KEDO-922930 format. One record per atom (N, C-alpha, C): x, y, z; residue number from 1; atom name. Coordinates in steps of 0.05 Angstrom, whole numbers. Layout:
<recs>
[[X,Y,Z],NUM,CA]
...
</recs>
This chain:
<recs>
[[15,-21,-1],1,N]
[[-2,1,0],1,CA]
[[18,27,0],1,C]
[[10,47,-15],2,N]
[[24,69,-14],2,CA]
[[25,81,12],2,C]
[[46,93,21],3,N]
[[49,107,49],3,CA]
[[43,135,47],3,C]
[[29,144,67],4,N]
[[22,174,68],4,CA]
[[51,187,76],4,C]
[[57,210,58],5,N]
[[81,224,68],5,CA]
[[76,247,90],5,C]
[[95,249,106],6,N]
[[87,271,128],6,CA]
[[112,284,133],6,C]
[[114,306,148],7,N]
[[138,315,159],7,CA]
[[146,306,192],7,C]
[[168,301,195],8,N]
[[174,293,221],8,CA]
[[170,320,239],8,C]
[[169,314,263],9,N]
[[169,342,281],9,CA]
[[191,360,278],9,C]
[[216,348,272],10,N]
[[239,365,271],10,CA]
[[237,383,247],10,C]
[[230,371,223],11,N]
[[227,380,196],11,CA]
[[206,401,197],11,C]
[[181,396,206],12,N]
[[159,415,212],12,CA]
[[168,442,227],12,C]
[[183,430,248],13,N]
[[189,461,261],13,CA]
[[208,477,248],13,C]
[[226,465,230],14,N]
[[243,478,214],14,CA]
[[232,496,193],14,C]
[[212,482,177],15,N]
[[193,498,162],15,CA]
[[181,521,173],15,C]
[[166,514,198],16,N]
[[151,541,207],16,CA]
[[167,560,215],16,C]
[[199,553,226],17,N]
[[215,576,230],17,CA]
[[221,588,208],17,C]
[[228,575,186],18,N]
[[236,589,156],18,CA]
[[214,611,151],18,C]
[[186,599,155],19,N]
[[163,616,146],19,CA]
[[162,643,161],19,C]
[[169,638,189],20,N]
[[169,662,206],20,CA]
[[191,680,198],20,C]
[[215,668,190],21,N]
[[237,688,183],21,CA]
[[232,701,156],21,C]
[[220,690,138],22,N]
[[213,704,114],22,CA]
[[194,723,118],22,C]
[[171,718,133],23,N]
[[152,738,139],23,CA]
[[160,762,153],23,C]
[[184,756,170],24,N]
[[197,780,184],24,CA]
[[213,796,166],24,C]
[[219,788,142],25,N]
[[236,803,120],25,CA]
[[215,817,102],25,C]
[[190,812,103],26,N]
[[173,826,86],26,CA]
[[162,848,100],26,C]
[[166,877,88],27,N]
[[158,901,101],27,CA]
[[129,903,101],27,C]
[[118,909,123],28,N]
[[88,912,128],28,CA]
[[79,936,112],28,C]
[[53,937,99],29,N]
[[41,959,86],29,CA]
[[33,978,110],29,C]
[[42,1002,106],30,N]
[[35,1020,128],30,CA]
[[30,1047,110],30,C]
[[7,1058,116],31,N]
[[1,1088,102],31,CA]
[[16,1107,116],31,C]
[[20,1130,105],32,N]
[[36,1156,115],32,CA]
[[16,1168,136],32,C]
[[28,1179,155],33,N]
[[17,1191,178],33,CA]
[[11,1220,168],33,C]
[[-2,1239,185],34,N]
[[-9,1263,177],34,CA]
[[11,1284,166],34,C]
[[35,1277,175],35,N]
[[59,1290,166],35,CA]
[[71,1282,144],35,C]
[[61,1261,131],36,N]
[[71,1244,109],36,CA]
[[94,1227,116],36,C]
[[101,1218,141],37,N]
[[122,1200,147],37,CA]
[[111,1175,152],37,C]
[[128,1155,149],38,N]
[[122,1127,157],38,CA]
[[111,1109,136],38,C]
[[107,1116,109],39,N]
[[94,1100,91],39,CA]
[[112,1074,83],39,C]
[[103,1052,86],40,N]
[[115,1031,72],40,CA]
[[96,1016,56],40,C]
[[102,1005,29],41,N]
[[123,1017,13],41,CA]
[[112,1044,-4],41,C]
[[129,1054,-19],42,N]
[[121,1077,-39],42,CA]
[[117,1062,-63],42,C]
[[94,1063,-72],43,N]
[[89,1047,-97],43,CA]
[[84,1061,-122],43,C]
[[84,1044,-145],44,N]
[[77,1061,-168],44,CA]
[[45,1067,-168],44,C]
[[40,1085,-186],45,N]
[[12,1099,-186],45,CA]
[[-9,1079,-190],45,C]
[[-5,1057,-205],46,N]
[[-28,1036,-209],46,CA]
[[-32,1015,-187],46,C]
[[-11,1018,-170],47,N]
[[-12,1000,-144],47,CA]
[[-23,1014,-120],47,C]
[[-28,1042,-122],48,N]
[[-36,1058,-96],48,CA]
[[-68,1051,-93],48,C]
[[-74,1046,-67],49,N]
[[-104,1037,-67],49,CA]
[[-121,1053,-76],49,C]
[[-119,1078,-79],50,N]
[[-138,1099,-90],50,CA]
[[-139,1102,-119],50,C]
[[-122,1091,-133],51,N]
[[-117,1087,-160],51,CA]
[[-121,1062,-172],51,C]
[[-145,1050,-171],52,N]
[[-152,1027,-182],52,CA]
[[-147,1018,-206],52,C]
[[-132,999,-214],53,N]
[[-122,992,-244],53,CA]
[[-147,978,-256],53,C]
[[-161,984,-272],54,N]
[[-185,975,-287],54,CA]
[[-177,956,-311],54,C]
[[-154,961,-324],55,N]
[[-146,946,-349],55,CA]
[[-116,952,-354],55,C]
[[-106,932,-365],56,N]
[[-79,937,-374],56,CA]
[[-76,919,-404],56,C]
[[-59,931,-421],57,N]
[[-58,918,-447],57,CA]
[[-28,929,-455],57,C]
[[-11,910,-449],58,N]
[[16,920,-456],58,CA]
[[23,942,-440],58,C]
[[36,965,-454],59,N]
[[48,988,-438],59,CA]
[[23,1006,-431],59,C]
[[-3,1001,-435],60,N]
[[-23,1016,-431],60,CA]
[[-39,1008,-409],60,C]
[[-46,1026,-390],61,N]
[[-62,1022,-366],61,CA]
[[-85,1041,-364],61,C]
[[-108,1028,-354],62,N]
[[-128,1049,-350],62,CA]
[[-134,1046,-317],62,C]
[[-135,1070,-309],63,N]
[[-136,1069,-273],63,CA]
[[-164,1087,-266],63,C]
[[-174,1082,-245],64,N]
[[-198,1096,-233],64,CA]
[[-188,1108,-209],64,C]
[[-184,1136,-210],65,N]
[[-173,1148,-183],65,CA]
[[-203,1158,-167],65,C]
[[-205,1153,-146],66,N]
[[-224,1158,-126],66,CA]
[[-215,1166,-95],66,C]
[[-219,1192,-91],67,N]
[[-212,1199,-66],67,CA]
[[-236,1215,-52],67,C]
[[-246,1202,-31],68,N]
[[-272,1215,-16],68,CA]
[[-268,1238,0],68,C]
[[-282,1256,2],69,N]
[[-276,1280,23],69,CA]
[[-262,1274,49],69,C]
[[-241,1289,53],70,N]
[[-231,1284,78],70,CA]
[[-206,1263,76],70,C]
[[-206,1248,56],71,N]
[[-188,1226,52],71,CA]
[[-164,1232,38],71,C]
[[-143,1214,37],72,N]
[[-117,1224,20],72,CA]
[[-106,1197,8],72,C]
[[-91,1198,-11],73,N]
[[-78,1176,-25],73,CA]
[[-55,1172,-10],73,C]
[[-43,1146,-15],74,N]
[[-13,1145,-3],74,CA]
[[4,1158,-28],74,C]
[[30,1159,-18],75,N]
[[51,1169,-35],75,CA]
[[52,1148,-58],75,C]
[[53,1157,-82],76,N]
[[57,1141,-107],76,CA]
[[72,1153,-126],76,C]
[[83,1137,-145],77,N]
[[100,1149,-167],77,CA]
[[89,1154,-195],77,C]
[[97,1175,-205],78,N]
[[89,1178,-234],78,CA]
[[111,1173,-251],78,C]
[[113,1157,-266],79,N]
[[140,1156,-286],79,CA]
[[133,1158,-315],79,C]
[[105,1161,-324],80,N]
[[96,1155,-349],80,CA]
[[70,1178,-353],80,C]
[[71,1186,-380],81,N]
[[49,1210,-382],81,CA]
[[23,1197,-377],81,C]
[[3,1214,-372],82,N]
[[-23,1205,-361],82,CA]
[[-43,1223,-374],82,C]
[[-64,1211,-386],83,N]
[[-89,1228,-396],83,CA]
[[-109,1226,-377],83,C]
[[-121,1248,-369],84,N]
[[-143,1246,-346],84,CA]
[[-172,1257,-358],84,C]
[[-195,1241,-351],85,N]
[[-219,1251,-353],85,CA]
[[-231,1254,-326],85,C]
[[-235,1278,-317],86,N]
[[-243,1281,-288],86,CA]
[[-272,1282,-290],86,C]
[[-285,1264,-276],87,N]
[[-316,1259,-274],87,CA]
[[-328,1271,-249],87,C]
[[-313,1276,-228],88,N]
[[-326,1284,-202],88,CA]
[[-304,1303,-191],88,C]
[[-311,1326,-184],89,N]
[[-294,1348,-179],89,CA]
[[-294,1351,-145],89,C]
[[-271,1359,-136],90,N]
[[-269,1371,-107],90,CA]
[[-243,1387,-104],90,C]
[[-244,1400,-82],91,N]
[[-217,1418,-79],91,CA]
[[-197,1396,-67],91,C]
[[-172,1400,-78],92,N]
[[-149,1378,-71],92,CA]
[[-126,1392,-65],92,C]
[[-108,1380,-46],93,N]
[[-82,1390,-40],93,CA]
[[-61,1369,-46],93,C]
[[-39,1375,-57],94,N]
[[-18,1357,-63],94,CA]
[[4,1360,-47],94,C]
[[16,1339,-37],95,N]
[[44,1339,-22],95,CA]
[[65,1320,-39],95,C]
[[88,1331,-49],96,N]
[[110,1317,-57],96,CA]
[[124,1304,-37],96,C]
[[131,1281,-44],97,N]
[[143,1265,-23],97,CA]
[[171,1279,-15],97,C]
[[173,1282,13],98,N]
[[193,1298,26],98,CA]
[[193,1323,28],98,C]
[[172,1335,19],99,N]
[[166,1364,21],99,CA]
[[145,1371,36],99,C]
[[137,1396,42],100,N]
[[111,1403,58],100,CA]
[[91,1401,40],100,C]
[[66,1397,48],101,N]
[[42,1397,36],101,CA]
[[35,1426,22],101,C]
[[25,1426,-1],102,N]
[[21,1450,-12],102,CA]
[[11,1442,-42],102,C]
[[12,1464,-61],103,N]
[[5,1457,-87],103,CA]
[[-24,1452,-91],103,C]
[[-42,1471,-74],104,N]
[[-71,1461,-72],104,CA]
[[-80,1466,-100],104,C]
[[-100,1453,-107],105,N]
[[-118,1458,-131],105,CA]
[[-148,1458,-124],105,C]
[[-157,1483,-127],106,N]
[[-187,1489,-120],106,CA]
[[-199,1476,-143],106,C]
[[-227,1471,-133],107,N]
[[-249,1459,-158],107,CA]
[[-248,1476,-177],107,C]
[[-250,1465,-202],108,N]
[[-248,1481,-227],108,CA]
[[-222,1485,-239],108,C]
[[-201,1476,-225],109,N]
[[-173,1476,-235],109,CA]
[[-165,1450,-241],109,C]
[[-144,1450,-264],110,N]
[[-129,1426,-274],110,CA]
[[-141,1398,-261],110,C]
[[-155,1385,-277],111,N]
[[-166,1361,-268],111,CA]
[[-146,1337,-258],111,C]
[[-120,1340,-265],112,N]
[[-108,1318,-255],112,CA]
[[-91,1327,-231],112,C]
[[-81,1308,-213],113,N]
[[-66,1314,-191],113,CA]
[[-40,1328,-195],113,C]
[[-34,1347,-179],114,N]
[[-9,1363,-184],114,CA]
[[15,1352,-179],114,C]
[[38,1351,-193],115,N]
[[63,1341,-185],115,CA]
[[79,1360,-161],115,C]
[[66,1381,-158],116,N]
[[80,1393,-133],116,CA]
[[75,1422,-134],116,C]
[[69,1438,-156],117,N]
[[64,1463,-163],117,CA]
[[35,1471,-159],117,C]
[[23,1493,-172],118,N]
[[-4,1500,-169],118,CA]
[[-19,1477,-177],118,C]
[[-10,1463,-198],119,N]
[[-30,1446,-210],119,CA]
[[-14,1421,-223],119,C]
[[-25,1401,-226],120,N]
[[-16,1373,-233],120,CA]
[[-10,1376,-261],120,C]
[[15,1385,-271],121,N]
[[18,1384,-299],121,CA]
[[-2,1401,-309],121,C]
[[-18,1415,-295],122,N]
[[-39,1430,-306],122,CA]
[[-26,1460,-300],122,C]
[[-38,1478,-320],123,N]
[[-29,1501,-322],123,CA]
[[-41,1518,-296],123,C]
[[-29,1548,-297],124,N]
[[-39,1562,-278],124,CA]
[[-66,1571,-290],124,C]
[[-85,1586,-271],125,N]
[[-109,1589,-276],125,CA]
[[-113,1602,-304],125,C]
[[-131,1588,-319],126,N]
[[-136,1600,-345],126,CA]
[[-117,1594,-369],126,C]
[[-95,1584,-363],127,N]
[[-77,1572,-381],127,CA]
[[-86,1544,-394],127,C]
[[-78,1536,-416],128,N]
[[-85,1508,-425],128,CA]
[[-70,1488,-413],128,C]
[[-77,1463,-411],129,N]
[[-63,1443,-397],129,CA]
[[-42,1436,-419],129,C]
[[-21,1420,-412],130,N]
[[0,1409,-425],130,CA]
[[-9,1391,-446],130,C]
[[-4,1400,-473],131,N]
[[-12,1384,-497],131,CA]
[[-43,1389,-504],131,C]
[[-52,1407,-491],132,N]
[[-83,1416,-495],132,CA]
[[-82,1430,-521],132,C]
[[-110,1432,-533],133,N]
[[-117,1451,-549],133,CA]
[[-118,1484,-543],133,C]
[[-113,1500,-559],134,N]
[[-112,1526,-553],134,CA]
[[-137,1536,-533],134,C]
[[-133,1555,-518],135,N]
[[-151,1564,-504],135,CA]
[[-180,1570,-517],135,C]
[[-202,1568,-510],136,N]
[[-229,1572,-521],136,CA]
[[-249,1560,-507],136,C]
[[-272,1557,-516],137,N]
[[-294,1543,-506],137,CA]
[[-288,1515,-502],137,C]
[[-286,1505,-478],138,N]
[[-275,1475,-471],138,CA]
[[-249,1469,-481],138,C]
[[-232,1487,-484],139,N]
[[-206,1480,-496],139,CA]
[[-192,1464,-473],139,C]
[[-182,1439,-481],140,N]
[[-172,1421,-463],140,CA]
[[-192,1410,-442],140,C]
[[-212,1418,-445],141,N]
[[-238,1411,-427],141,CA]
[[-240,1425,-404],141,C]
[[-222,1440,-400],142,N]
[[-222,1459,-372],142,CA]
[[-232,1487,-373],142,C]
[[-252,1493,-359],143,N]
[[-263,1519,-357],143,CA]
[[-248,1534,-342],143,C]
[[-254,1559,-338],144,N]
[[-237,1579,-320],144,CA]
[[-235,1572,-296],144,C]
[[-213,1579,-278],145,N]
[[-215,1571,-250],145,CA]
[[-240,1582,-236],145,C]
[[-250,1569,-214],146,N]
[[-272,1581,-200],146,CA]
[[-300,1576,-216],146,C]
[[-297,1561,-239],147,N]
[[-324,1560,-249],147,CA]
[[-343,1539,-239],147,C]
[[-332,1522,-222],148,N]
[[-346,1504,-206],148,CA]
[[-342,1506,-177],148,C]
[[-359,1499,-160],149,N]
[[-357,1497,-132],149,CA]
[[-345,1468,-125],149,C]
[[-331,1469,-103],150,N]
[[-319,1440,-95],150,CA]
[[-339,1421,-89],150,C]
[[-338,1396,-96],151,N]
[[-358,1377,-90],151,CA]
[[-383,1379,-110],151,C]
[[-379,1392,-133],152,N]
[[-398,1393,-153],152,CA]
[[-407,1366,-159],152,C]
[[-433,1354,-168],153,N]
[[-436,1327,-172],153,CA]
[[-426,1319,-203],153,C]
[[-424,1294,-206],154,N]
[[-415,1288,-233],154,CA]
[[-436,1290,-255],154,C]
[[-432,1290,-278],155,N]
[[-454,1291,-295],155,CA]
[[-451,1296,-323],155,C]
[[-441,1313,-338],156,N]
[[-441,1319,-362],156,CA]
[[-469,1337,-370],156,C]
[[-476,1347,-348],157,N]
[[-501,1368,-351],157,CA]
[[-493,1386,-366],157,C]
[[-513,1404,-383],158,N]
[[-515,1427,-393],158,CA]
[[-522,1448,-376],158,C]
[[-516,1474,-388],159,N]
[[-528,1499,-370],159,CA]
[[-515,1503,-344],159,C]
[[-490,1497,-345],160,N]
[[-476,1509,-318],160,CA]
[[-472,1486,-298],160,C]
[[-480,1464,-303],161,N]
[[-475,1439,-285],161,CA]
[[-445,1430,-289],161,C]
[[-438,1410,-275],162,N]
[[-411,1398,-277],162,CA]
[[-408,1388,-302],162,C]
[[-386,1388,-318],163,N]
[[-379,1379,-338],163,CA]
[[-354,1366,-337],163,C]
[[-346,1335,-344],164,N]
[[-321,1323,-342],164,CA]
[[-298,1340,-357],164,C]
[[-279,1342,-346],165,N]
[[-256,1357,-351],165,CA]
[[-232,1342,-361],165,C]
[[-222,1350,-386],166,N]
[[-199,1335,-402],166,CA]
[[-171,1346,-397],166,C]
[[-152,1334,-391],167,N]
[[-126,1345,-393],167,CA]
[[-105,1318,-394],167,C]
[[-79,1328,-404],168,N]
[[-56,1306,-400],168,CA]
[[-35,1317,-387],168,C]
[[-21,1298,-372],169,N]
[[2,1309,-359],169,CA]
[[25,1293,-373],169,C]
[[41,1305,-388],170,N]
[[63,1293,-403],170,CA]
[[90,1297,-388],170,C]
[[94,1316,-369],171,N]
[[116,1322,-358],171,CA]
[[126,1300,-342],171,C]
[[111,1280,-332],172,N]
[[126,1258,-318],172,CA]
[[144,1243,-334],172,C]
[[140,1246,-361],173,N]
[[161,1234,-380],173,CA]
[[189,1239,-376],173,C]
[[194,1263,-368],174,N]
[[222,1277,-364],174,CA]
[[224,1280,-335],174,C]
[[206,1290,-317],175,N]
[[211,1289,-290],175,CA]
[[190,1273,-275],175,C]
[[197,1247,-271],176,N]
[[182,1232,-251],176,CA]
[[173,1247,-228],176,C]
[[152,1239,-211],177,N]
[[140,1251,-185],177,CA]
[[129,1232,-169],177,C]
[[138,1234,-146],178,N]
[[124,1218,-124],178,CA]
[[111,1237,-106],178,C]
[[82,1235,-103],179,N]
[[69,1253,-88],179,CA]
[[41,1238,-77],179,C]
[[25,1252,-63],180,N]
[[2,1242,-51],180,CA]
[[-19,1264,-53],180,C]
[[-47,1257,-57],181,N]
[[-62,1279,-59],181,CA]
[[-85,1276,-38],181,C]
[[-92,1296,-27],182,N]
[[-113,1299,-6],182,CA]
[[-136,1315,-15],182,C]
[[-159,1305,-10],183,N]
[[-188,1313,-16],183,CA]
[[-197,1333,8],183,C]
[[-191,1360,6],184,N]
[[-199,1381,25],184,CA]
[[-228,1388,23],184,C]
[[-242,1380,-2],185,N]
[[-265,1393,-10],185,CA]
[[-291,1375,7],185,C]
[[-313,1379,-7],186,N]
[[-337,1363,9],186,CA]
[[-349,1343,-13],186,C]
[[-333,1340,-33],187,N]
[[-348,1319,-49],187,CA]
[[-328,1298,-59],187,C]
[[-333,1277,-73],188,N]
[[-318,1261,-83],188,CA]
[[-297,1268,-108],188,C]
[[-273,1264,-106],189,N]
[[-258,1272,-127],189,CA]
[[-251,1244,-141],189,C]
[[-259,1245,-167],190,N]
[[-254,1221,-185],190,CA]
[[-242,1229,-215],190,C]
[[-226,1212,-224],191,N]
[[-212,1215,-249],191,CA]
[[-204,1187,-263],191,C]
[[-213,1185,-287],192,N]
[[-206,1162,-304],192,CA]
[[-181,1168,-316],192,C]
[[-158,1155,-311],193,N]
[[-131,1158,-323],193,CA]
[[-125,1139,-342],193,C]
[[-114,1147,-364],194,N]
[[-100,1128,-386],194,CA]
[[-67,1131,-386],194,C]
[[-54,1111,-377],195,N]
[[-26,1116,-374],195,CA]
[[-12,1105,-400],195,C]
[[8,1114,-412],196,N]
[[22,1106,-439],196,CA]
[[50,1102,-429],196,C]
[[58,1077,-425],197,N]
[[85,1072,-415],197,CA]
[[104,1067,-438],197,C]
[[103,1088,-456],198,N]
[[123,1084,-480],198,CA]
[[136,1110,-483],198,C]
[[153,1116,-501],199,N]
[[165,1140,-511],199,CA]
[[149,1154,-526],199,C]
[[126,1147,-533],200,N]
[[105,1162,-551],200,CA]
[[104,1153,-579],200,C]
[[90,1164,-598],201,N]
[[91,1160,-626],201,CA]
[[100,1182,-642],201,C]
[[94,1177,-667],202,N]
[[104,1195,-688],202,CA]
[[84,1221,-690],202,C]
[[92,1241,-682],203,N]
[[73,1267,-683],203,CA]
[[69,1275,-711],203,C]
[[83,1266,-729],204,N]
[[79,1276,-762],204,CA]
[[54,1259,-772],204,C]
[[42,1237,-759],205,N]
[[21,1227,-769],205,CA]
[[-2,1241,-764],205,C]
[[-16,1246,-788],206,N]
[[-39,1266,-790],206,CA]
[[-65,1248,-778],206,C]
[[-88,1265,-770],207,N]
[[-109,1255,-759],207,CA]
[[-120,1235,-782],207,C]
[[-120,1242,-807],208,N]
[[-134,1224,-827],208,CA]
[[-121,1197,-831],208,C]
[[-91,1200,-828],209,N]
[[-75,1176,-832],209,CA]
[[-81,1158,-808],209,C]
[[-88,1167,-783],210,N]
[[-90,1155,-761],210,CA]
[[-119,1142,-757],210,C]
[[-136,1150,-774],211,N]
[[-163,1142,-775],211,CA]
[[-183,1159,-762],211,C]
[[-176,1182,-758],212,N]
[[-195,1205,-745],212,CA]
[[-206,1224,-768],212,C]
[[-229,1238,-763],213,N]
[[-238,1260,-778],213,CA]
[[-239,1283,-760],213,C]
[[-237,1307,-772],214,N]
[[-236,1331,-756],214,CA]
[[-211,1338,-742],214,C]
[[-211,1358,-726],215,N]
[[-187,1366,-711],215,CA]
[[-186,1352,-683],215,C]
[[-163,1346,-675],216,N]
[[-164,1337,-647],216,CA]
[[-166,1354,-629],216,C]
[[-179,1351,-602],217,N]
[[-183,1374,-579],217,CA]
[[-155,1371,-566],217,C]
[[-145,1352,-564],218,N]
[[-119,1351,-548],218,CA]
[[-98,1331,-565],218,C]
[[-73,1344,-564],219,N]
[[-50,1327,-582],219,CA]
[[-23,1331,-571],219,C]
[[-11,1309,-568],220,N]
[[20,1312,-560],220,CA]
[[30,1282,-570],220,C]
[[55,1278,-558],221,N]
[[70,1253,-571],221,CA]
[[59,1227,-560],221,C]
[[40,1229,-537],222,N]
[[34,1207,-521],222,CA]
[[4,1201,-529],222,C]
[[-13,1222,-534],223,N]
[[-42,1220,-533],223,CA]
[[-52,1237,-555],223,C]
[[-74,1229,-569],224,N]
[[-89,1244,-585],224,CA]
[[-118,1244,-579],224,C]
[[-134,1263,-579],225,N]
[[-163,1257,-569],225,CA]
[[-182,1273,-583],225,C]
[[-200,1257,-593],226,N]
[[-223,1270,-610],226,CA]
[[-251,1267,-597],226,C]
[[-267,1284,-603],227,N]
[[-295,1279,-593],227,CA]
[[-317,1269,-612],227,C]
[[-336,1251,-603],228,N]
[[-351,1238,-621],228,CA]
[[-381,1248,-607],228,C]
[[-396,1261,-621],229,N]
[[-423,1269,-614],229,CA]
[[-446,1251,-633],229,C]
[[-461,1238,-617],230,N]
[[-482,1228,-631],230,CA]
[[-511,1230,-621],230,C]
[[-529,1233,-640],231,N]
[[-558,1239,-636],231,CA]
[[-570,1210,-627],231,C]
[[-593,1213,-615],232,N]
[[-608,1189,-607],232,CA]
[[-608,1166,-631],232,C]
[[-599,1144,-629],233,N]
[[-602,1124,-648],233,CA]
[[-580,1127,-668],233,C]
[[-563,1147,-667],234,N]
[[-539,1151,-689],234,CA]
[[-517,1134,-681],234,C]
[[-500,1124,-703],235,N]
[[-480,1105,-699],235,CA]
[[-457,1120,-712],235,C]
[[-430,1108,-702],236,N]
[[-407,1117,-717],236,CA]
[[-388,1094,-722],236,C]
[[-375,1087,-742],237,N]
[[-360,1065,-745],237,CA]
[[-330,1075,-749],237,C]
[[-312,1066,-732],238,N]
[[-284,1074,-735],238,CA]
[[-264,1052,-739],238,C]
[[-239,1058,-747],239,N]
[[-220,1040,-743],239,CA]
[[-192,1056,-744],239,C]
[[-175,1051,-728],240,N]
[[-151,1065,-720],240,CA]
[[-127,1054,-725],240,C]
[[-106,1065,-724],241,N]
[[-76,1052,-728],241,CA]
[[-64,1050,-705],241,C]
[[-75,1062,-686],242,N]
[[-66,1058,-654],242,CA]
[[-87,1048,-638],242,C]
[[-79,1040,-614],243,N]
[[-98,1032,-595],243,CA]
[[-115,1053,-585],243,C]
[[-141,1050,-580],244,N]
[[-156,1076,-572],244,CA]
[[-174,1066,-548],244,C]
[[-175,1087,-527],245,N]
[[-195,1084,-505],245,CA]
[[-216,1097,-510],245,C]
[[-240,1092,-507],246,N]
[[-267,1105,-512],246,CA]
[[-277,1110,-487],246,C]
[[-281,1134,-482],247,N]
[[-292,1149,-453],247,CA]
[[-316,1164,-457],247,C]
[[-335,1156,-440],248,N]
[[-364,1172,-442],248,CA]
[[-357,1200,-428],248,C]
[[-363,1223,-444],249,N]
[[-364,1250,-434],249,CA]
[[-387,1265,-427],249,C]
[[-411,1249,-426],250,N]
[[-435,1264,-421],250,CA]
[[-456,1243,-408],250,C]
[[-477,1252,-399],251,N]
[[-496,1234,-393],251,CA]
[[-509,1218,-415],251,C]
[[-520,1196,-413],252,N]
[[-531,1180,-432],252,CA]
[[-524,1153,-431],252,C]
[[-535,1140,-451],253,N]
[[-532,1110,-457],253,CA]
[[-523,1102,-483],253,C]
[[-503,1084,-482],254,N]
[[-489,1078,-509],254,CA]
[[-477,1053,-506],254,C]
[[-464,1046,-532],255,N]
[[-454,1019,-534],255,CA]
[[-429,1027,-555],255,C]
[[-409,1011,-545],256,N]
[[-384,1007,-562],256,CA]
[[-379,980,-572],256,C]
[[-381,973,-597],257,N]
[[-378,945,-604],257,CA]
[[-360,937,-624],257,C]
[[-345,910,-619],258,N]
[[-325,902,-638],258,CA]
[[-321,874,-629],258,C]
[[-290,866,-629],259,N]
[[-288,841,-614],259,CA]
[[-299,837,-590],259,C]
[[-300,859,-576],260,N]
[[-316,862,-551],260,CA]
[[-336,883,-548],260,C]
[[-356,880,-531],261,N]
[[-378,902,-530],261,CA]
[[-374,914,-501],261,C]
[[-378,938,-500],262,N]
[[-375,956,-477],262,CA]
[[-399,973,-475],262,C]
[[-413,973,-451],263,N]
[[-437,991,-446],263,CA]
[[-430,1015,-431],263,C]
[[-441,1040,-442],264,N]
[[-438,1063,-430],264,CA]
[[-464,1075,-413],264,C]
[[-458,1079,-391],265,N]
[[-485,1091,-375],265,CA]
[[-479,1116,-359],265,C]
[[-455,1126,-355],266,N]
[[-447,1148,-343],266,CA]
[[-420,1165,-353],266,C]
[[-416,1185,-346],267,N]
[[-388,1196,-353],267,CA]
[[-365,1181,-337],267,C]
[[-346,1174,-351],268,N]
[[-324,1157,-340],268,CA]
[[-327,1127,-352],268,C]
[[-346,1121,-359],269,N]
[[-353,1094,-373],269,CA]
[[-333,1088,-393],269,C]
[[-319,1067,-397],270,N]
[[-296,1067,-416],270,CA]
[[-299,1039,-431],270,C]
[[-285,1038,-456],271,N]
[[-279,1015,-472],271,CA]
[[-254,1018,-485],271,C]
[[-244,996,-495],272,N]
[[-220,996,-509],272,CA]
[[-217,976,-538],272,C]
[[-206,991,-553],273,N]
[[-199,975,-581],273,CA]
[[-173,977,-587],273,C]
[[-160,956,-594],274,N]
[[-133,953,-606],274,CA]
[[-129,968,-633],274,C]
[[-103,972,-641],275,N]
[[-97,984,-668],275,CA]
[[-110,963,-690],275,C]
[[-122,978,-711],276,N]
[[-131,962,-731],276,CA]
[[-161,947,-729],276,C]
[[-171,951,-705],277,N]
[[-194,940,-700],277,CA]
[[-218,956,-707],277,C]
[[-234,946,-722],278,N]
[[-263,963,-731],278,CA]
[[-278,962,-710],278,C]
[[-293,985,-701],279,N]
[[-313,978,-677],279,CA]
[[-331,1005,-685],279,C]
[[-354,1001,-674],280,N]
[[-377,1021,-676],280,CA]
[[-388,1030,-652],280,C]
[[-392,1053,-648],281,N]
[[-399,1070,-625],281,CA]
[[-428,1082,-632],281,C]
[[-450,1075,-611],282,N]
[[-475,1079,-620],282,CA]
[[-489,1093,-593],282,C]
[[-512,1110,-597],283,N]
[[-524,1121,-574],283,CA]
[[-552,1106,-574],283,C]
[[-554,1094,-553],284,N]
[[-578,1077,-547],284,CA]
[[-599,1092,-526],284,C]
[[-595,1117,-526],285,N]
[[-613,1133,-507],285,CA]
[[-631,1152,-525],285,C]
[[-645,1166,-506],286,N]
[[-660,1184,-519],286,CA]
[[-653,1213,-521],286,C]
[[-630,1223,-515],287,N]
[[-615,1244,-515],287,CA]
[[-589,1245,-528],287,C]
[[-576,1265,-536],288,N]
[[-554,1267,-549],288,CA]
[[-530,1254,-527],288,C]
[[-510,1244,-537],289,N]
[[-487,1229,-522],289,CA]
[[-462,1240,-533],289,C]
[[-445,1244,-514],290,N]
[[-415,1251,-525],290,CA]
[[-394,1231,-514],290,C]
[[-377,1221,-536],291,N]
[[-351,1202,-525],291,CA]
[[-330,1218,-534],291,C]
[[-305,1208,-521],292,N]
[[-279,1219,-529],292,CA]
[[-265,1191,-537],292,C]
[[-251,1193,-560],293,N]
[[-235,1170,-564],293,CA]
[[-203,1182,-557],293,C]
[[-189,1165,-544],294,N]
[[-160,1173,-535],294,CA]
[[-145,1152,-552],294,C]
[[-127,1166,-568],295,N]
[[-110,1149,-582],295,CA]
[[-87,1147,-570],295,C]
[[-78,1123,-558],296,N]
[[-53,1118,-545],296,CA]
[[-31,1115,-562],296,C]
[[-13,1135,-567],297,N]
[[3,1134,-589],297,CA]
[[32,1123,-580],297,C]
[[40,1106,-598],298,N]
[[68,1095,-592],298,CA]
[[83,1083,-622],298,C]
[[107,1079,-621],299,N]
[[121,1073,-646],299,CA]
[[120,1042,-648],299,C]
</recs>
């Protein structure tokens, strides 16, 4: 008969001691205190608990940043450019690792967290975001400073309500930053981020050659973003030469279908299609809906 294998008491004790020793070598997870001290470990942005990773495809990641009022993220590192769609706003303050807290960002200014200055790769009040379109109605997606109060509800509403805001921070490619963000406002701060972990793409490729029509609202080496407006029941068929992330930028219900199907029901809903993949975006609601397609550019 086969014999049952087991550990002798001596061997079992040795295994237990080794396990205890190994556990003792693993640094415990510890958030920073109010002064920003004592955090273990300092992690990349996609591992920080408030920046939940939704999707990864090669060097591209989609993250969902959510910080409730009165809460703060852990210190995290940004090493690659990020495209942001802010879908719920609140007043925030940024603290760069090893420095005093500061770099506050009032509601209505630069949608992405700041690397340490007045805004997170965002400009001073009234200036366009890095890589954004020239100033004008919804240039870069950002209204003038003070256009919204802290804690404004999400939505895509018209007539003065909160509108998702668009910007890209490309400074991280040259100057990586480790920081944390505190929500000092009264509402949820939430942004959907697209991270491009490459050196970017060829900026000489035109919109038409890339499979887009019309002028981009935002364009730089890492991202190019176009808007798609659809009336109830309307559809648009696209095919691009780079991977694209589709983000809902207004209230409404829609669908993006290709090899996979994605349902859209609120600002910040997302879908993804690889380069060369034919896909259809449709409005399944009773009111107009707006999407943005973010080309994740790479060579």
